[in-house]
N, C-alpha and C positions, 0 to 999 in steps of 0.2 A: 447584531453587528459581525457575529462569526459567518453566516448567510451571504453578507456582503463580499466577503475574500471568495467564497464561492460563485458566485457571482462576477466576481473580477476575472478572476482564472476563466468561467466560460465564455467570458466577452473575448479576453486576448488568446484564449488556445480552442476554437468552437470543435477544432476535429480530434483536438488531442484530451479531452475530456469526456470518457466515458461514462461516467455515473458519479453522482456523491449522495451521501447519507449524514446522519448524524448517528454517532457512539460515544455512550459515555462520555458525553459533553463534549466532545470535542465534533470536529467536522473532516468527513474524508473524502476525498476525490480520488477516485480511480482514474488513472489517465493511460495512456499509451506511451509502452516504454522505451519506443522511438524519441520520445519527445522528454523524457524525462528531465535531462541535463539542461534543457532549454527553461522547462519550468522551474528547476530548482534556483536558478540565474534568474529568472525574472521574479521569482519568490524572493530572493534573497535582498538582490540589488532594486527593486520597483517598489512601487509604492506601498508592498505589502509590508515591506521591511521584515521581513523573517529571516535574522540573524543568526538564531541559534538554532543547531542540528541537536536535537534531543536523541535522536538515534535512528538507527539504518537496520533492519530486522531481515531474515530471510526464510520463509517458509518453503520448506522441502515436501509439496505434494504426493512425493510417490504412495506417501502410505496414509493418505488422508481419507476418510469417508470408509476406512475397511471395516469389517466387522471383529476384525482381530482389537484394532488399536481404538475403536470409536470416535474416531476425527482426527487420530496424526499423534496418538500419546505415546508412542514410541519412536526412538529415532530408526530410519530407514535399513540401516546396518543391523538392528534388531530384528527384525521380522524375518518371520521363516519363509523360505524359498515356496515352499507350496501354498503359500497365501498372497505373495505377490505372482504369482502364475494366473489365480482367479481373477486379477484385476487387469484391465486394460491401461496403458499407462495414461496419465495427462499431461497435455500438453496447452499452455508451457507449465513444466515440472517445478518452477522455480517461480517464486512471487516476492517482491522485495518490498518493504513497509517503510517510510521515510516518516518522522515525526518532527516537524519543524515549529519556532516560536518565534512570536516575536516580543521581545524586553520593552517595548516602547507600547505597541499598542496590547500588550497581556493577553494574546490571542494563539490557538494554537490550528494545526490541519495536519491531517496524516494523510 
């Protein structure tokens, strides 16, 4: 049933949906940042009926995948300057994650 939601997004936003996969029981859909507002509105007001925003999370990729942090364990202001000098900056630096839930359908998507 959750795959039907992913298919609904793919059908309605062909250019915006970059990828999708399952993670820990949730469907994860990666979309273009320019389309986030339109997709969120569609999920809320459309047939998906995703009317509960569980959370919005931001990931700072400045220190992600460095030897020192092992994948972003430290906040970027805690990383010594010499470590940052070894790594090229990642673009885009920030990623936002949204988790929305349909109380009626008992489904969520990230």
